[in-house]
C-alpha positions in Angstrom: -54.4 109.9 108.9 -57.3 111.1 111.2 -55.1 110.6 114.3 -52.4 112.8 112.8 -55.0 115.4 111.8 -56.4 115.6 115.3 -53.0 116.1 116.7 -52.2 118.9 114.2 -52.6 122.3 115.9 -54.2 123.7 112.7 -56.8 121.0 112.8 -57.5 121.6 116.5 -57.7 125.4 116.0 -60.1 124.9 113.1 -62.3 122.5 115.1 -62.3 124.9 118.0 -63.4 127.8 115.8 -66.1 125.6 114.2 -67.4 124.6 117.6 -67.5 128.2 118.8 -69.4 129.2 115.6 -71.9 126.4 116.2 -72.4 127.4 119.8 -73.1 131.0 118.8 -75.6 129.9 116.3 -77.3 127.7 118.9 -77.4 130.6 121.3 -79.0 132.8 118.6 -81.6 130.2 117.9 -82.3 129.8 121.7 -82.8 133.6 122.0 -85.3 133.5 119.1 -87.2 130.6 120.7 -86.2 128.2 117.9 -85.3 125.4 120.3 -85.2 122.6 117.8 -82.7 124.4 115.7 -80.6 125.2 118.8 -80.7 121.5 119.7 -79.5 120.6 116.3 -76.5 122.9 116.7 -75.6 121.6 120.1 -75.8 118.0 118.7 -73.3 119.1 116.0 -71.0 120.5 118.7 -71.2 117.3 120.7 -70.3 115.3 117.6 -67.1 117.3 117.0 -63.7 116.1 118.3 -63.8 116.3 122.1 -67.3 118.0 122.0 -68.8 115.0 123.9 -66.3 115.4 126.7 -67.5 118.9 127.8 -70.4 118.7 130.3 -71.5 122.2 129.3 -72.3 121.1 125.7 -74.6 118.4 127.1 -76.1 120.8 129.6 -76.9 123.3 126.9 -78.5 120.6 124.8 -80.5 119.5 127.8 -81.7 123.0 128.4 -82.8 123.5 124.8 -84.5 120.1 124.7 -86.3 120.8 127.9 -87.5 124.1 126.7 -88.6 122.6 123.4 -90.4 119.8 125.2 -92.3 122.2 127.4 -93.2 124.5 124.6 -94.5 121.6 122.5 -96.4 120.1 125.4 -98.2 123.4 126.3 -99.1 124.2 122.7 -100.2 120.6 121.9 -97.5 120.0 119.3 -96.1 116.6 118.6 -92.6 115.7 119.6 -92.6 116.7 123.2 -91.8 113.2 124.4 -88.7 112.9 122.2 -87.4 116.3 123.4 -88.0 115.2 127.0 -86.0 112.1 126.3 -83.1 114.1 124.7 -83.1 116.5 127.7 -82.9 113.6 130.2 -80.1 111.8 128.3 -78.1 115.1 127.8 -78.5 116.0 131.5 -77.5 112.5 132.5 -74.3 112.8 130.3 -73.5 116.2 131.8 -73.7 114.8 135.3 -71.6 111.8 134.3 -68.9 114.1 133.1 -69.1 116.5 136.1 -70.9 115.0 139.1 -70.9 118.5 140.8 -73.0 120.1 138.1 -76.1 120.9 140.0 -78.3 122.1 137.1 -77.8 118.7 135.5 -79.1 117.0 138.6 -82.0 119.4 138.7 -82.9 118.7 135.1 -82.7 114.9 135.8 -84.9 115.3 138.9 -87.7 116.7 136.7 -88.1 113.2 135.2 -88.1 111.2 138.4 
C-alpha cells in the first residue's frame, strides 16, 4: 500500500508541499537564531520520502548544526559536541550525494 501511495501524484504533491512548509519553518527558526529548532525541521525534511536524497537538505542541516554548536561552545552551554557531530555527519552525507558541493567539503574540513 505504501508503494502505491508514493507513486500516487497526490501523495507526491502533498509530501512536496509538506517538505516546503518544513523548510520554510526551518529558515524562520534559523533567522531567529533558534538553531536547534531549525535542525529539528531539517531532520523532518530528510526523513520525508526522497528527502534524504537531496544534498541541500543535508547541507542545511549541517549549517544549522554547526551554528548551534558554535553558539553553545561560545556561551558555555551543553550540547555543542552533539551538534558538531550532527554537522559533520550531515556535511558528509551532502558530499556523498554531490561530490562537487564545496560548502560540504568546507564544513567537513573544520573537523579535520
